[in-house]
N, C-alpha and C positions, 0 to 999 in steps of 0.2 A: 482352227480357230472360229469361234463366235463373231459374225457381220451384227453390227449394232446400227439403228439409223444414224446415233449420232454418239460421237464423240464422249460427250456430256451435255448434260441438260442440268439448269441455273435455272432455279424456282427466287422469281422475284426480279423486276426491271426497275429497281432506284438505283442509286449510285453502287452499290455496294455490291448488288447483284450483275449490273452492268461493267464495273471493273473486273468482276470474278472472268464473267465472259470474256473481256477483250482480254485479259489472260492468259488464257486459255488459247485462247483465238492465235495470238501472240506465238505460243507455242506448236503451232500446227494443227489443233484441234477442231474437227466439226464441233461448233456450239447453238443448242438451241437454248434461249430464256424464255421462261413464261412468266406473264403477269397477268394477275386477274383482274385488274384493272384497262379500260378501255386505251388508256393513255400510258406510257412509261413516264417512273418518278413522281405517282400522285400520292403516295404515302408519307411517310417519314421525311426522304429525301424534298421536299417540296413545301414541307411545312415547317422552315428552320429561319435562323438569322442568316443564312449565307455565307457565314463567315469563315475563313483560312486559319484554323485554331494554328497558334506558333509553338504548343505543346508545353506549356508552362507549368500546369497543376498536376502531373497524374505521375503517383508512384514510381520512381528508377527502376530499371528492368519490367515494367508492366508491360502489356500490349499496348497498352492505352498511348504509354508514354512512346513506344518504340514507332509504334504506325503512325502516330498524329507526326512527328520529327521526318520520318522516311514521305510520307503521305504527301505531307506540305511541301518539301522541296520538290517531290514528283509532279505535284500538282502545279505550282506555277510555272515550272517546264511545258506540262501539259500544254495548261490555258495560252499559255507564249505562244507555242508552237502551233495551235489551233485557230486562232487568234478569237478566244473567247476572252468577252468583258470582264475585267477582272481591276482590284483597285489596292496594290499594298498600302493603304493609308496609316499601318499602324494601331496599335492599341495600348492604352494609359489605363492600368491594374493600380486604383486610387486608394488612398488612404483618405478617408473625410474626416479624421481625427485622430489624434495621437494614438488611441487605444487602438488604431487597425495597423498601426505601422508593424509591430511584430506580425502580421498576419501578412504582409506585401513582401516582409522581408523574409518568411517562409517559402513564402511563393519565387521570389525571387534564386533563394537558393535550390529549389526544388527545379526550377528551369533550368538551372545553369547544370544541375547534374543531367540534365536530359539531353544537354548539347544543344540547345536553343542559342541562338546565334545574337548579338548585337545588340545585349538587353543591357539599360541603364536605369541607374536612381535616378530620381529627380526628386529637388524640394519641391515643396507645394509653390515657391514661387517659380522656378524653372518649369512646374505644369502647369500653371497661369500663364505663362510667358508662351506656351504652344497651345493651350485652349485658357481664353481670359474668361469666359463666364463660367468656368469651373470652377467648384470647392473643394481644395486639394491641399490638405497636411501633407503629404508626400505622394512621391508614385511610383511606378515602376513602366517606362516604353519598352514596348515591344515592337519593335520596325518592322517585324516578319510578318507578323498580322496581317489579315486585311477581308475584302469582300470578294466573291465572282458570282459570275451567272450559273446558279448549278442548273437551272433546265437547256442553258446550252452546251455546259458540259457533260451532261447526260446523252443528247443528242450525237454527241462528238463519239461517246462511247460505242453508243449504236450503231454507229458509222461504221467504226472499226471493226466491229463482230461483222458486220453485213459484206464490208469490203472483204472478210477474211472467208467467206463464204457462210456464214451462221447465220443464224433467225432470231429476232425477236419478235416473239407475238404478244400480242396483246389481247385482251379477253378469252383470256385462256386458261382460267385458275387449275393451280394442282388440287387434284382429286386424291393421290395416295400414287405410291410406290412399292415396289415387290421387287427383291434379292432374286435372281436368277440363279438356278442349280451353277453353271458354269463361270459366274461372275456375272458384273451390270446389273441393269434395273430394267423392269417393266414399270414406266410411267403412265399413268392415267392422267388424261388433260381431258377438262369439260368445256362448256360453253358450246358455241351454235357449230363448232367443228370436232365437238369429242374426238376424240381418238386414242389410241394408245401408242407410244412410242417405245423403244427400246436407247438403252445407253449402257456404255461401258464406265463413267463416272457421273454423281449426283452432287452438285451442292445447293443446299438450301442456305437462301439471303431474302426470307421475304419481311424482315422488319415485326410489325407487331403480332403475325403470325408464326412466328418461328415455334414458338412450342405446337399448336396445332399442326402444322405441317411436318413437324418431327415426327409428331404420334401418328400421323397418316404413311408413316413406311415401315411396312412389316418387318418386325423383329426388333424396332426400335427400344431399347430397354427403357420402360418409363422413369426408372430412378436416375437416367441420363438427361433427363428434360430438365431445366432450372426451371421454377416459378417463376411467371414472368407479371408483371407489372404495370399499367398503363400510367404514364408521370403525363398530364397534361400542362401546356403551357401556354399562355393566350401573350398577346401583341397588339399595342396602341401605338399609332401614326400622331404626329405631331401636326397640327395645322400652322401653317408657318415657315418662317426660316427655320434651317436646321442650325443648331446653338455652337456644334462641334464639327470638325473635319474628322478628327480620329475616334475608333472605337472608344468606348469609355464604359469599364468594370470595375463595381465594386469588387469587394474581396465576397468570394463564392460564400453559398447558402448552403446548410446541409442537404447533400442529394445530388446536386446542381450548381451550375457558374451563377446563378441566379440572375436578376433584371439588369439587362444591360443596355447600352445606347448604340444604335449606329445609324450611321448618314449612308443611305441606302444607293444605290449604283444610279439611282434616279435623280439622285438629292434629298430626298425626304427624309426626316428624322423618324425612327422607326424605337421605340421601346419592349423588351419583353426577350423572356417568358419568365413569368411566372412558376409556379409549381403545384400542383393538385392533383392527386390521386384519384383515378375514376374507376369503376367496374365493368362501362363497355364505352366504345367510342360517341366520344362528344364532341363535336370543332365548334360550339355557338361561344360566343365572347360578350358577356354580361357590360355593359356601358356602364353599369354600376361602379363597376370596377376601377374608374378611371381616378376618382378620390385617392383609393389606397395606393394606386401607382401614382401620383404624382407626389406621395406624403414619400416614397421610399426613393424618388428620383430625388426629388428635394435635399437630398443626403449630399450629391455630387452636383445637381444645379437647382440652384435656391430659386432661378428666375420662372420655375416652370409652372403653367397654371393649367386648374384640370380641365378647367373647360376649351382648352387646346388640344385636348387627347381625345383621340376620335378612335373606337375598336376596330382592328383592322382583321387580324386571322387568328386563328391558333391551330397548334401542331400538338400531338400527343409521342412521346419518349417509350420507345419498349424497352422499361427497365427492369432489371433483374432484383432488385432491393425494394423492399416497402418501406412506409416513413418510419423514421429512426433507424432504420438500418444502414451500415457502412456501403460504400459503391464499391460492386466490386468492377471487375476487370472485363474487358471483352471476352466473350466464349467463342474457341473455333474448335468443334467437337469432331475429329477423325476418327480412325478405326482403335486407336489407345482408349477410347473415349468410349464406343458404343457396339464395338467388335463387329461392324462392317466393312468389308473395302469399297472403296471407290467411293466412300461419301463423306462429304464436309457439311457440318450443321452448324450455322452460327445464331446464336444468341446474345442478345444484350448490346447491340450495335446502334446504340444512342451517339450522342458528342462524345468525342470528335471522329464521329463514323464517316460524314462525309468529306472534312480534311483526309482521314485515314484512307480513303477507300481504294486508292490506286497501291498503298501498299498492303491493305490487306488482300486483295484482290491478289496480287505476285504471292503474297503467304500461301494463299491457300493451292494456286495453282502448282505451285511449286513442290508441295505437299501432296498432292494428288499425283500429280506426273511422275514425282521421285518413287511415291510407293507402288505405281503400274509398272 
């Protein structure tokens, strides 16, 4: 039997890549996680809302619905056991006028079908009793939604991989891989310590570069690589006292959950993200967008003033749909997709990917170890 340097190589040290590495390590495999940036979690995983999603919105039976609910339950257990800062603050999905009541009722029915626990219908008066500054005609309360320290979470995942004898290597870009005749892969790693390693299994979870990484695997069929789109969202921070304790979400916009509110773990109010499609990575935040944000926020918080909103940060989501197209599911491509033994390629892991990460990792590890 051929000897390999590692049982598994994972490309990408964001939340999902690290969760895959952890799940493989838990099964007794030696794991190498490669990250092109100088630190873990520098991409999609560190430029988001750090929200623990309940699992409300996603079509029943989809990977998003399954992994979000399973991942959320596992995530709270993980955060508690590792003493990582988090807050199960709850979320209000708000109908700001009569015309939106049907939309939030559809969300309630979808969430119930997905197995989300503890949901409640609230009248406008009940919602305002919880959050007095809120404009609400009606609302849904999701008590399972919350916030967490995503970087602390990723450090804990890295720690578990390393405790199991694995390695997480930064400043180590993946340059390509080639299936070996007897099975497994030769993987080329760039950076100052450029090298080649062999591995029995290969997982690609690099977020925004998922398509390019899959294309760098020799023999990967181009028609199995879905087209990718960059969906940029910017955030604004409020100067002054946070108006609400709970997450506040209006009904979703086409292609995303839309601009929402959170009181972060430091007690400050943050609004975002919006959605704009880009051709290349751009993390700038235009201060002039404050007025546009304020107009949107006034629907649920009439008291907002544009001059109290200051630019915060931007994130880019690896979307598989363009403007006006339906939002697809997560895509986990194994041998049945691309015909390559021992390879799992992940595409379109955007929201709720962070919440879903532990469940995604388990699914990837189970699929690869059962097949091997």
